[in-house]
N, C-alpha and C positions, 0 to 999 in steps of 0.2 A: 597392858591390859588384857584380862582374860575373857574369851567370848562364850557366855553360858550358852549359847543354843549350839555349842561345837557338839557334835557326838561323841567325838574320840578324843573331848578334852585336851585338845591340843590350843595353842595361846597363839589370836591372829591379830594383827594391828589394824586396826582402821584405816581409811584410806587418807586422814587427811593427815596420819603421823608417818605416812609411807614414804616420804620426801625425806623428813629427818633421820628415817632409820639408815636411808642411802647415801646420806651425805648431804642431799639434794633441797635447799630452800625452798620454801612453797610459793614464791615470786619465779625461784626458776622454771617449776613446772608450769605454771599457768603462761608463762611467755614461749614456752616448748608446745603448750597445746592453742593457744595464739597463731604461732608461726606455722604449725601443720594446717589450720582452719586459714590461712592466708594462703597457702601453697595450692589449696585445694580452689579456693575462691578465683586465685590467679589463672588456673588450670582451666576452672568453668570457664572464666569470659575469653581465655584465647582461645577455646574450641567455637565459643559462640561467636567469637569474630571469626577464625576462619568460616564457619558455614556462612555467616552475612559477606565476608568475600568472594566466596563463591556465587553467590545470585545477587552481587552489587549491582548489577545491571535491572533490578527489580528494586533492591533497598533504595538507592540514591534515589530514583524518582520517587518513589514510595513518600521518603522522608521530606522532600521540596514540596510535593503535592498535599501533605498533612500539615506542613508549616503555610502554604498560599491558605489551605482551605479554613486554617484558624482565623488569616487577615482578612481573607474576603468573603466568608460566611456573614456577618454583618449586612455585606450589601444586597446579598441575596435574601438576609432576611427582609431589609426593606422593601424588595420587591414584590414579596409576598404580600407584605403590608398591603401594599398598593393592588392586589388579585391576581399579581401574574404567580403563575405556577413554580414549585420549587425548581423543577427540572427546566425549565425554562429561565428562570432566572438565572442557574447555574453556567448555561448556556449562554447569556448576554455577558455576566459576568466576564468569561472565560477570554473570550469575542474581545471583550474591550480590553482586556490586559493583552492578546496577544497584537493587537493593533498599535498599541501603546509601544510594545517592545518594538514593533516592528520600523515603527515613525523614527524611536530611538534610533535602532539601529540605520535606519535612513539616513539620518542629519548627519550621523556620525562619519558614514561613508560617504556620502554626496561631497561633504566638506573635504575630504583627504584626496576623493577625484578630483576635485577643483584646482585641489593644487599641485596635480599631474605636470601641467607642463611645467612647471617650475623645476618639479624634482627631474624630469626628463631633461631639461639643459643643463642640470648639473651634473647629471649622468653623463650627456654627451661631452660636455667638457673636459671630464676627467677622462673618456676615452681617448679624446684627442691629444690627451698629455702622453700616451702612451707611447714608445717610439715605436711605432712600424719597422722598421728597416730589422727591428733586433729579432723582431716575431718571426719576419719570414727567414730570416736566418737560423733559427732553431731548426733542430732533429723534428722532421715528419712524422717519424715513427712514434716518441714522445709526445707529441701533440696529438693524433690518431688512439692513442692510449688513455691519455687525460680526457679527453672530448668520451670516448667508451665509459671509463669511469665515472664521469659524470652525469651520463646517460643513465648508466644501473642505479646511479644514486636518485638521481630525477623520476625515474620509473618505481624504483622501489616507495620513495618517499610518496609517490601520488597512490600508488596503491595501499599504503597504508593508511595514507590518510581519507582515502575513501573506506576504508575499513573504519575509520574512527568517526568519519560522518555518518556512516549507517549507524554504528552505535549510537551515537548522539541523537539522530533522527526520530529511533525505534524508542530511546530512553523518552524525548523529549512526548512522544504521541502517547507513551506509556502513561507518564505522568499527568497529560492532559485528562484523559479517560478516570484516572483514578480521583483526580480533582472534582472533575465533574460528579461522581458517585458520590464524595465525601462531603460535597458541597450539597448535593440533594437529601441526604440519610444523615445529614451534621448528628441532629440530637436523639436518634435511635442508635448512633455509633457513640457516640459521646455516653451517654448511659450504661451502655452494655460496657464499655470498656471501664467504665467507672464499677460497675458491679462487678466485672468478673476480678478487679484490681481487690475490691473488699473481701470476695471470697477466697483468693489464692491466700492472702495475707491475712484472714481470717478477721478484719477489721467490721468494726460497724459499716452501713451504708455512707453516713455522711463523709466520712473519712477518705471513702475512694473518690467519692463527687470532689473535694477538697482539692486531693492530689489532681487529678485531672484540670480541674479550673484553675488550681496554680498552675501547672504547665501551659494550658492556653494564653494565661493573663502574662506569663512572663513572655514568651514568644511574641503575642502583640504589643507589648510595651518596648520590647527590644527593638522591633521591627520600627516602630513609630520615633523611637529618638533615632535610629540610626538614620529614618529619612528627614528628620529634622537636622541631625546634625549634619547629613550630605548636602543639603541645600542650603545650608549657611557656608560650608566649603567652596560649592557650586560657586555661587552667589560673588564670593571674595574672590575667589581665583578667577572666575569669567571676566570681572570687570577691572583685575589686575591685567588680566592679558590685553582687554579692548584700551586700559589705558596705557599701554606700553605699545598698541600697535602692533600687538603680536595677531597674523589672521588667526582663523580657524576658532575665534575665541568661543563661540555655541558650543561645538561640539567638545573643545576643551571644558568647558564648566559640563557637559553631559557627563562626558568620562569620569570628572571626579565625582560627580552625584553618584553613578550607578558602582564605581568603584568602591565607593564607601560603606558599603554593604560587607564589604571583607575587612575587619579589624587591621589596622597597623598595616598589613602589604599594600592595601588597597591603596592607601596614602604614598607610599613606593611607587607604585605604578601610574597614579595618574599624575604624580608630579613628574617624574620621567616624562611621561608625554608631554605634558604641558613645556618642561623646559628644553628637548630635543626639539620641538617645533620653533619655541622662541630663538632659538642657535641658527636652525635652518633658516629661520626667514629674516631674522634681524642681526645680531651679534653677538659677542661674548658676553656684555654688560648686559645687553637685555636679557640672555638666557639666567644669568647671575641674579637680576632683578627678579624673573618670574620665580627663580628657586627660593628668593626670598619671601615671596610672597604666598608661596606653597607652603613654607614652613610655617610663616606668621598664620596660617589658616589651620593647619593641622596641628599645631599645638597649642598658641597661645589662645588663639579665642576657641579652639576646640575643645580645650581644657574648661572654660570658662562657661561652655554651653551645655556640656555634656552631665552635669550634677542637674541642672534642670531640663533636660531634655530626657534621659533617662527615671530619674525620679528615685522611688523603690523598685525597677524593673529589673535592675540587676546587682545593686550595691555591694559591688566586687573593686577591691583596689586596686588602680591602673598597673600595678607589678602583676598585680594575680592575670589579669587579664592577658598583658602579654606573653606571661607562660603558660597561661592553659592553650594560646593562640600557636605560639612556637610549636606546643608540644603537640596541638592538632592537625599543624599544617604537613609535620616532619611524619605522623602517621598517617594521614587521612586526606593528606592535599587541601586543596581549596573545600570541598565538603568539610574538612576538618576547622579551617581556619574561621569560616563562616559560622559553625556552629559550636565553636569550643566554650567562649565565652556565656551562650546562653543556655548551654546545656549544663554548665558549670553553675550557673547560679539558679537552675532547676534541681538541680541534685541535691545542692545545701538547702534549700528551702524545703524539698521533700523529704529528706532526712530530719530535718527540724519537726516536719508535720506527722513523721512516724514515731519520734520521739515524745512528743504530747500525746502520743496513742497510747502508749506504753508497749510499743512493737519492738523497742531497742533496749527495754529494762531485762536486768536478769529474771528476774520473777515474773515477768510476764504481765505485772498491773498496768492495764490501760487507762491513761489519763484521760478526762476530758478533751477535746481538740479546741482549739484559739477561738474557731466560728459558736461552740457550745459554749464555750465560758462567756461569750459575747451576746450569745442570745441569735445569733444569727441563723 
């Protein structure tokens, strides 16, 4: 085909005929362009994660504070309707939450401390079984070297532990202050975030509000569903331990409830805690019975309750939850294990909202959102 607009009379080929001229099909060129786009997006995501990792001591408290704010803001709203200023309501809610956490920790620690005499007796019996004569005949220099190595390890562990505790305390204090400000200025922050999303993506303002509302509602429903499932598991495992005569049934139930907020891996931690206590206090048969109760609760009963507890909050296949939770754990540790499932659900629903708004279409045509179609 001759290009009539060419000044030198040369023949040019339209862009859509170039692949055929060079022996490349159109789908191959499209795949290549898509691959380069994916590489660019992967590099951008890697840089973003690297930058976030450098300020993880601030990002992690911010994430948890935002999630807790989304959960606790309704309580602040109730206190505001009772004519309590929002800043004071936020302080009251935070103090109540801290008191509950401290009370739960005290119950677990007090229960473990109450078992300390029996643990001490078992440890003493084990030490008495060691042949002292063999120890006295050992090389004194070797014993001195081993003691020095152990001392260095202990000192190093204590110092590193102090550093970790310091980082943890600073992170908790930072998170509490962020949580206070988020709950105090919740409406202003949410409206500003929704408007910013709409402005950056060039969407209608209702779309930005729908995206933010979807994120908030998903995390609230997900947390409520985990609470229901955790309460069920705690009741079953706690009453099972009580029926078997296993001590610390209360702390076992509390640990089961708290660890239920970590999908899959929390069940392993709480189950191991219950089985070890049963084995230490009773016998192997009691430990196996405790294991059977844990498996019954975390598999059969939980699978029956989860569809009712989560409802439309998650809408993810259990295999998908397991895969994304494992991947999140490998990449980001406990934070990834806790947030992988709800973040995946939020991402899928956000993509659906953007698709309805026409942002993901090739022509850029924007369709009415679900809320607009329903007249909401």
